[in-house]
N, C-alpha and C positions, 0 to 999 in steps of 0.2 A: 504493500500500500504506500502510495506516495505521500510524503510529509508536505503539508501546506507551505508554500513560499520557498521551496528549495530549488526552484528553477525548472522542475519537471511538472507535467500535467497542466491543466488549464489555469489553476490558481497561481502556480509558479510562473507560467508564461506571462500572465497579466502583471504579476508583481515585478518581473524583470523589465517589462515594457514601461511600467510606471516609474521604476527606478531610473531607467535610461532617460525618460522624458524629463523627470525632475532634475537629473544631473545635467542634461543639456541646457535647460533653462537657467539653472544656477550658474553654470559656466558663462553663459551669455550675460547674465546679470553682473557677475564680477567684472567682466570686461567693460560692460556699459558704465557701471559706477566708476571704474578706474579712469574712464575717458571723459566723464561728465565735466569735472572741474578743469581739465586741460584742453578741452575742445576749442574754446574761443577765449578763455581767460588765461593769463600767464600763470604757469605753475608756481606755487609758493616755493621760495628758496629752501634748499635743503641744508643750509648752514646749521651747524650745531647750536643748541641753546646757549644763551649767555651765562656767564658765571652767576650773575644775580638771579636769573630765572631758576637755575639749578639749585641755588641756595634756598630760594623760596619753596620750590617743590619738595626739597629735602625736609624743610621745616614742617610742611603740612603732612608729609608721610610719617615723620617721627612723632607727630602729634596725634596719629591714629587715623588719618584720612586714607584708609586703605581699601574701602569698600565703595559701594554705589553712593554717589551724591544724590540730592533730590532728583527724582526721575525726570521732571521737566527741565532740570538744569539748576545750577546754583542761583539762589535768589538774587545775590548782588549782580551777577552777570545778566540775568534776565531783566533786572531793573534798569541797568545801564543801556541795554539794547532798546528797551521800550522807550526810554527817555530820549534816546538819540534820534529816533525816527522823524520828529518834526524838523530836524536840521536838514534832512534831505527830502522834505516835502510830503511826509506821510503822517497819518494820525498817530499820536502817542499811544502806547499801550502800557498798562500796568503789568507788573511781573507775572500775574496769573494769566495774561494773554500772550506770553512769550514761551517758546519751546526751543531748547538748544539741541542742535543736531550735529551730524558729522560733516555736513556741507550742504550747499544749495541743492545738489542732486537728491540727497536724502530728504531734504525739506519738501521738494516737489513731490517725491514718491509718497510721503506720508500725507501731504495735502490732497493729492488726487484721491487717495483711498478715503481720507477723512471726509471729503465732500461728496462721496458717493460715486466716484469714478472707478476705474479699473478696466479689466478686459472688456472690450466692446463698447465702452463708454466714449463720449465725445467731449472735447474741449475746444474752445475757440482760441486759435493762436496763429501767428505768422508761420508760413512754411519754413522748414529748415531751422527750427529752433536749435539753440546750442544744447538743448536737452533731448534732441531728436532720438538718440539711441535709447534713452530711457523710455520715451514714449512708445517707441517701436517695440521694445521688450515687454512693456506693460500691455501692448496691443490696444493702445488708446487711439481713437480716431481724431484727427486734427482737422478743424474746419477753419478756413481762412476768414478773417473778419470781413463783413460786408457781402458775403455770399451765402447762398443756401439758408435763407433766413428761417425757414421752417425747422431745419435741423438745429439751428443755433438755439432755438427755444428749449431744446432738450439737452443742451450741453451742461456739463457740470460747473464750468466757470470759464472765465476769459483769462488766459495767461498772457501777460504783457512783460516782455523782456526789455531790460534797460542796458544800454552799452553795447559795445562790440558790433555796432551797426544794426542792433535790434530795434524793433518798433517801440516807440515810447508814447505816453499819453499826449505829447505835443503834436503828434502827426495824425490825430483823428481816431485812434484806436478806441478811445473811451466811448465816443458817441455812437459807434457802429453796433454796440451790443448792449443797449439799455436793459436794465433789469438783471443782468448776469453779475455774479460776484466777480470782482477783479482780483487776480493773484499777480502781484508785481514781483518779478525776479530781478533783484538789483545787484547781484554779484557782490563785490566787496566795497560797495559805495557807502555803506552805512556810516562809518567813521571817517569823515574828511572828504567824502565824495560829493558829486554834484547832485542836485535835487530833482524831483519830478518836474516835468515841464507843464503840467496842467493840474487843476484841482483833482484830488483823489477822493472817492466816496469814503465815508466814515466806516463802512463795513469792509473795506479793502483788506486783503491779506498780503503781507510782505514776506518774501523769503529771500535769503541771501547767504553770503559766506562771511567769515571773519578772518580769512586768510591774509588779508591785506594789513592787518594790525602789525605795526612795526614792533618787533621784540618778542612775538609769540612763536616764531619759527623754531623748530620744524613742525610744530603742532598745527592742527587745522580744525575748524569748526564751522557750523552754519546755524541758521536760526529760522524760526517761523514766528511772525508776529500777527496776531489775529484778535478779533473781539473775544472777550473772556468766555462767552457762551459757546464759541466755536472751537477754541483751542483744544479742549479735551477730546473732541472727535478726531483731531489730527494726532494728538499725543498718543492715543492708544495704538496707532499703527507704528509710530516710532518705538514705543515700548515693546510691541510684539516682535519687532525685528532686531532690536539691539539693547533693550532695557533702558539705557541712558547713555549719554556721551561721557567719555572718560574724565575723571576728576583732574588728572594732570593737564589735559588739554584745556579744560575750563579755567584752571588756575593760571595757565600760560596766557590765556586771553585777558584775565583780570590783571595779571602782571603788566601786560602791554598797555592796559588802560590806567596804570598807575597805582593799583592796589598792592600794598605790601603787607607781609605778615606782621 
């Protein structure tokens, strides 16, 4: 008699096929996420951490910070991200509206799922997004703004990318999709970058990276900033995939923002 799942018989054959399919998609995902941040944004420098940063990390490790931080992210870092948003033209968010991620790619991944997207779902976005590989892997359908209006009404949200030649609110993107939640992907513009080019709705979601912070290299992070009522829907997908972002990376970002032990 054949044992279930040993590769023989109908159950084993189905199990092997499922394992192969999962393995293939996982491999594609790894390649996709690895290329997300480098596709159109300069890769963060791989210079080693400064002596000051190393001393700060050592302080926190020896103080017992060896396990998970707050799952949405360290409160002080979330506060600083939320308070910096108006400087680049977006609504301020309180800490409970901010989620710390591994990068803008993971932020978009969790946001798509948190807003009800996923395989077969649609979003409004310009063609050839810098996150196109992620969208392809998730099998998300992209609708160009201003076209196929009937389908746009069914879209999960409108993705608006800033920088690297991407469409911005200043070129008419916002008026073409009234009623859709806007998700603004701003790269590393949050601290010291240029602002949005037009008024942004109060319910807009902002995603981005913190790679550009001077002094946190070689660590990297991202964020999602959303209305407080919306953020938990996104956070659950971040937590399902990686629990939380590493404490040393978050401490590195805080160090770069001037926070010292």
